[in-house]
C-alpha positions as semicolon CSV with decimal commas, in nm:
position;residue;x (nm);y (nm);z (nm)
1;M;-1,486;0,241;-1,588
2;T;-1,699;0,199;-1,278
3;G;-1,574;0,091;-0,941
4;S;-1,671;-0,273;-0,990
5;F;-1,435;-0,493;-1,185
6;V;-1,557;-0,563;-1,536
7;F;-1,510;-0,939;-1,569
8;N;-1,710;-1,192;-1,372
9;S;-1,546;-1,206;-1,033
10;L;-1,589;-1,472;-0,768
11;L;-1,862;-1,343;-0,539
12;M;-1,794;-1,432;-0,179
13;N;-2,077;-1,522;0,059
14;P;-2,114;-1,221;0,292
15;T;-2,241;-1,447;0,569
16;T;-1,932;-1,669;0,568
17;E;-1,767;-1,677;0,909
18;T;-1,412;-1,548;0,872
19;L;-1,116;-1,436;1,080
20;T;-1,157;-1,072;0,983
21;R;-1,368;-0,785;1,113
22;L;-1,397;-0,649;0,756
23;H;-1,732;-0,471;0,712
24;E;-1,745;-0,299;0,373
25;L;-1,569;-0,060;0,140
26;E;-1,649;0,312;0,149
27;C;-1,595;0,594;-0,097
28;S;-1,323;0,817;0,048
29;E;-1,509;1,125;-0,077
30;C;-1,866;1,071;0,046
31;G;-1,869;0,746;0,247
32;Q;-2,106;0,560;0,014
33;P;-2,073;0,186;0,083
34;H;-1,948;-0,060;-0,176
35;S;-1,942;-0,438;-0,151
36;A;-1,629;-0,597;-0,013
37;H;-1,732;-0,928;-0,168
38;Q;-1,644;-0,852;-0,529
39;L;-1,346;-0,699;-0,703
40;Q;-1,354;-0,319;-0,690
41;L;-1,140;-0,041;-0,829
42;V;-1,243;0,316;-0,740
43;S;-1,583;0,431;-0,616
44;E;-1,877;0,434;-0,855
45;C;-2,011;0,760;-0,713
46;H;-1,702;0,984;-0,734
47;Q;-1,430;0,774;-0,900
48;M;-1,227;0,818;-0,582
49;P;-1,029;0,561;-0,380
50;L;-1,225;0,304;-0,182
51;V;-1,133;0,243;0,182
52;A;-1,189;-0,081;0,375
53;T;-1,384;-0,041;0,699
54;Y;-1,409;-0,283;0,991
55;D;-1,668;-0,361;1,254
56;L;-1,498;-0,223;1,562
57;R;-1,810;-0,183;1,776
58;E;-1,748;-0,501;1,977
59;R;-1,444;-0,505;2,200
60;L;-1,133;-0,659;2,049
61;S;-0,836;-0,675;2,283
62;R;-0,478;-0,666;2,164
63;A;-0,420;-1,007;2,319
64;A;-0,708;-1,158;2,124
65;A;-0,634;-0,981;1,797
66;I;-0,257;-1,024;1,760
67;N;-0,100;-1,359;1,682
68;L;0,234;-1,324;1,857
69;A;0,361;-1,644;1,694
70;D;0,333;-1,485;1,348
71;G;0,640;-1,276;1,270
72;S;0,484;-1,105;0,969
73;M;0,228;-0,834;0,897
74;W;-0,039;-1,104;0,907
75;R;-0,020;-1,112;1,289
76;Y;-0,299;-0,847;1,280
77;R;-0,528;-1,085;1,095
78;A;-0,861;-0,962;1,238
79;L;-0,791;-0,612;1,109
80;L;-0,694;-0,717;0,759
81;P;-0,946;-0,771;0,478
82;L;-0,877;-1,130;0,371
83;L;-1,180;-1,356;0,419
84;D;-1,014;-1,698;0,382
85;N;-0,660;-1,786;0,490
86;Q;-0,629;-2,023;0,196
87;N;-0,604;-1,717;-0,027
88;K;-0,318;-1,558;0,166
89;V;-0,023;-1,483;-0,064
90;S;0,274;-1,425;0,163
91;L;0,653;-1,432;0,146
92;G;0,698;-1,338;0,512
93;E;0,658;-0,962;0,472
94;G;0,630;-0,720;0,759
95;F;0,724;-0,694;1,126
96;T;1,053;-0,535;1,023
97;P;1,295;-0,421;1,296
98;L;1,294;-0,081;1,460
99;L;1,655;0,033;1,496
100;Q;1,804;0,298;1,725
101;L;2,020;0,560;1,548
102;P;2,204;0,727;1,838
103;S;2,485;0,884;1,636
104;L;2,262;1,046;1,377
105;G;2,009;1,143;1,642
106;G;2,283;1,306;1,850
107;R;2,399;1,507;1,550
108;Y;2,054;1,669;1,538
109;E;2,016;1,688;1,918
110;L;1,730;1,438;1,923
111;A;1,659;1,240;2,238
112;S;1,568;0,939;2,025
113;L;1,583;0,865;1,653
114;L;1,452;0,534;1,521
115;L;1,460;0,371;1,178
116;K;1,208;0,112;1,065
117;D;1,413;-0,103;0,828
118;E;1,170;-0,183;0,547
119;G;1,459;-0,301;0,334
120;Q;1,430;-0,636;0,510
121;N;1,100;-0,713;0,341
122;P;1,107;-1,005;0,093
123;T;1,138;-0,789;-0,220
124;G;1,354;-0,523;-0,054
125;S;1,100;-0,248;0,020
126;F;0,772;-0,166;0,193
127;K;0,597;-0,228;-0,141
128;A;0,591;-0,597;-0,043
129;R;0,326;-0,523;0,221
130;G;0,079;-0,361;-0,012
131;L;0,127;-0,606;-0,296
132;S;0,099;-0,908;-0,065
133;M;-0,244;-0,785;0,043
134;A;-0,358;-0,672;-0,302
135;I;-0,259;-1,000;-0,466
136;S;-0,417;-1,201;-0,183
137;K;-0,746;-1,022;-0,243
138;A;-0,709;-1,051;-0,620
139;K;-0,672;-1,426;-0,581
140;E;-0,962;-1,446;-0,336
141;L;-1,198;-1,250;-0,559
142;G;-1,121;-1,430;-0,883
143;A;-0,875;-1,212;-1,074
144;T;-0,654;-1,394;-1,325
145;G;-0,385;-1,129;-1,360
146;C;-0,266;-0,786;-1,248
147;I;-0,104;-0,485;-1,411
148;I;0,098;-0,197;-1,266
149;P;0,306;0,106;-1,372
150;T;0,626;0,126;-1,170
151;A;0,959;0,294;-1,126
152;G;1,105;-0,027;-0,982
153;N;1,013;-0,157;-0,637
154;A;0,637;-0,192;-0,686
155;G;0,688;-0,381;-1,011
156;V;0,926;-0,627;-0,848
157;A;0,681;-0,685;-0,562
158;L;0,390;-0,736;-0,801
159;A;0,592;-0,984;-1,005
160;A;0,699;-1,178;-0,695
161;Y;0,354;-1,204;-0,538
162;C;0,179;-1,285;-0,866
163;A;0,433;-1,563;-0,917
164;R;0,355;-1,691;-0,567
165;A;-0,019;-1,678;-0,640
166;G;0,002;-1,823;-0,990
167;L;-0,142;-1,506;-1,147
168;R;-0,034;-1,326;-1,461
169;A;0,171;-1,011;-1,397
170;V;0,218;-0,722;-1,641
171;V;0,467;-0,449;-1,543
172;A;0,527;-0,119;-1,724
173;M;0,846;0,064;-1,628
174;P;1,063;0,340;-1,777
175;R;1,335;0,209;-2,008
176;H;1,598;0,386;-1,796
177;T;1,495;0,192;-1,481
178;P;1,804;0,031;-1,322
179;K;1,882;-0,313;-1,457
180;A;1,836;-0,490;-1,123
181;F;1,465;-0,402;-1,113
182;K;1,406;-0,512;-1,472
183;E;1,585;-0,843;-1,420
184;A;1,398;-0,919;-1,098
185;C;1,067;-0,877;-1,281
186;Y;1,185;-1,106;-1,559
187;W;1,307;-1,366;-1,309
188;Y;0,964;-1,375;-1,142
189;G;0,802;-1,437;-1,480
190;A;0,633;-1,101;-1,531
191;E;0,556;-0,954;-1,872
192;V;0,766;-0,636;-1,876
193;Q;0,693;-0,340;-2,103
194;L;0,974;-0,083;-2,121
195;I;0,846;0,269;-2,186
196;D;1,041;0,558;-2,336
197;G;0,944;0,813;-2,074
198;L;0,870;0,845;-1,703
199;I;0,626;0,690;-1,458
200;N;0,343;0,909;-1,592
201;D;0,396;0,760;-1,937
202;C;0,392;0,410;-1,788
203;A;0,056;0,486;-1,626
204;A;-0,083;0,606;-1,959
205;W;0,034;0,285;-2,125
206;V;-0,133;0,078;-1,851
207;R;-0,464;0,258;-1,903
208;Q;-0,449;0,194;-2,277
209;R;-0,328;-0,165;-2,248
210;N;-0,594;-0,252;-1,991
211;A;-0,884;-0,062;-2,147
212;D;-1,084;-0,385;-2,158
213;G;-1,035;-0,440;-1,784
214;Q;-0,912;-0,796;-1,818
215;L;-0,633;-0,735;-1,567
216;L;-0,669;-0,592;-1,217
217;D;-0,505;-0,248;-1,212
218;V;-0,314;-0,218;-0,884
219;S;-0,179;0,131;-0,950
220;T;-0,148;0,364;-0,651
221;L;-0,491;0,412;-0,488
222;K;-0,671;0,254;-0,785
223;E;-0,785;-0,041;-0,571
224;P;-0,853;-0,064;-0,195
225;Y;-0,612;-0,326;-0,064
226;R;-0,255;-0,205;-0,111
227;L;-0,350;0,053;0,153
228;E;-0,451;-0,226;0,393
229;G;-0,115;-0,397;0,359
230;K;0,078;-0,078;0,416
231;K;-0,126;0,023;0,720
232;T;0,041;-0,264;0,908
233;M;0,346;-0,038;0,945
234;G;0,134;0,173;1,181
235;Y;0,028;-0,125;1,390
236;E;0,386;-0,247;1,410
237;L;0,521;0,092;1,516
238;A;0,274;0,105;1,804
239;E;0,340;-0,253;1,912
240;Q;0,719;-0,216;1,892
241;L;0,701;0,104;2,097
242;N;0,486;-0,059;2,366
243;W;0,172;0,113;2,237
244;Q;0,325;0,457;2,238
245;L;0,363;0,664;1,922
246;P;0,655;0,879;1,806
247;D;0,631;1,258;1,809
248;V;0,721;1,289;1,441
249;L;0,715;1,036;1,160
250;L;0,926;1,099;0,848
251;Y;0,812;0,893;0,552
252;P;0,972;0,874;0,206
253;A;0,669;0,897;-0,022
254;G;0,580;0,867;-0,388
255;G;0,201;0,852;-0,410
256;G;0,161;0,852;-0,031
257;T;-0,029;0,525;0,014
258;G;0,194;0,416;0,301
259;L;0,153;0,745;0,485
260;I;-0,225;0,725;0,451
261;G;-0,220;0,362;0,564
262;I;-0,019;0,437;0,877
263;W;-0,261;0,716;0,970
264;K;-0,553;0,480;0,909
265;A;-0,397;0,227;1,149
266;F;-0,358;0,494;1,417
267;R;-0,726;0,587;1,382
268;E;-0,835;0,223;1,401
269;M;-0,627;0,172;1,715
270;Q;-0,794;0,475;1,871
271;Q;-1,136;0,324;1,799
272;L;-1,025;-0,009;1,946
273;G;-0,893;0,155;2,263
274;W;-0,544;0,018;2,198
275;L;-0,387;0,360;2,250
276;A;-0,406;0,568;2,566
277;P;-0,705;0,807;2,567
278;D;-0,469;1,106;2,575
279;A;-0,230;0,965;2,314
280;K;-0,117;1,233;2,070
281;L;-0,089;1,124;1,708
282;P;0,246;1,194;1,541
283;R;0,318;1,481;1,309
284;M;0,340;1,311;0,969
285;V;0,602;1,436;0,721
286;A;0,606;1,317;0,359
287;V;0,959;1,338;0,219
288;Q;0,990;1,348;-0,161
289;A;1,266;1,381;-0,418
290;A;1,301;1,735;-0,554
291;A;1,260;1,597;-0,907
292;C;0,933;1,422;-0,826
293;Q;0,716;1,581;-0,558
294;P;0,342;1,542;-0,631
295;L;0,239;1,539;-0,263
296;V;0,439;1,854;-0,187
297;A;0,287;2,023;-0,492
298;T;-0,066;1,919;-0,394
299;Y;-0,019;2,031;-0,032
300;T;0,114;2,371;-0,136
301;G;-0,148;2,419;-0,407
302;R;0,088;2,396;-0,702
303;P;0,018;2,177;-1,008
304;A;0,182;1,838;-0,960
305;G;0,303;1,832;-1,319
306;R;0,560;1,585;-1,446
307;P;0,887;1,480;-1,284
308;T;1,145;1,741;-1,378
309;A;1,455;1,530;-1,418
310;M;1,569;1,203;-1,566
311;L;1,781;1,033;-1,300
312;T;2,099;0,854;-1,401
313;W;2,180;0,488;-1,356
314;A;2,386;0,575;-1,049
315;A;2,087;0,733;-0,875
316;P;1,780;0,570;-0,717
317;P;1,483;0,524;-0,951
318;L;1,210;0,782;-0,968
319;P;0,935;0,707;-0,718
320;T;0,584;0,622;-0,825
321;A;0,416;0,963;-0,851
322;W;0,047;1,033;-0,808
323;P;-0,122;1,337;-0,653
324;C;-0,273;1,256;-0,315
325;P;-0,656;1,249;-0,340
326;A;-0,843;1,545;-0,195
327;P;-0,999;1,368;0,103
328;W;-0,652;1,314;0,248
329;A;-0,451;1,593;0,090
330;S;-0,690;1,851;0,233
331;R;-0,668;1,722;0,590
């Protein structure tokens, strides 16, 4: 399948005046441009993730760009890819609190330890950010439904935002996924397929089920806009820390989209001049479960392989697991 979506999508008028600085999509491997005005999956040239780029040549001050009255991730509207606000699919996600952890920080002799509480997002995890953006763009560009493999949180978020948008949602999850995740997907009206296996097997089922391309596949890094939703964590961290950045950022990762998004936000803020010229970017640490560590395996040069353990009902679900693409994993 090529990068462009296979059914007739709604082509947007590139000359339409919008609230966004969105410029185009680029192949993450070679930089070849792709249209941001039709549904896209991966790049046509290398079958690699597409990345949204913005026109940052003209000055854009923080005061002009940030809507302080909006207590969600959409406060950074000019730096998000939605063309028309009427297509925004939101449940109030983002701008989660940054909490001081003095006791735990003291135990490790840290001057300051902060926690960004993503559990306060509408569907209970940071997945709400990415799926809010992906479903908004799916609606804007004419998709009629979406499909995703999940270990839990991403499926719930997809189901919730598709319900909000009036789009069909198809979710594939392991049969052993905790009941709460399954029921939430059912409650939101998603079509749920339980798979005897792990997240890898769910992904294989999605590929087979959606071979005709009638649904938008929003698997990790298979489309460009979940990344744009998750990058808002980076903007929020900087704003909440008075435009300073932490020394180290620990991030619980499955496929690593959030980590990439945060780094992308830091780079955009550098281009915009929102950070001090001598600002040092944080050391980024991806933290993964021992039973499911594709990013660790990729970084250390080992085969990612399959998750090595079936977690019990009492344990958290297995995270969504995809090797990090070479353009980022090699940096």
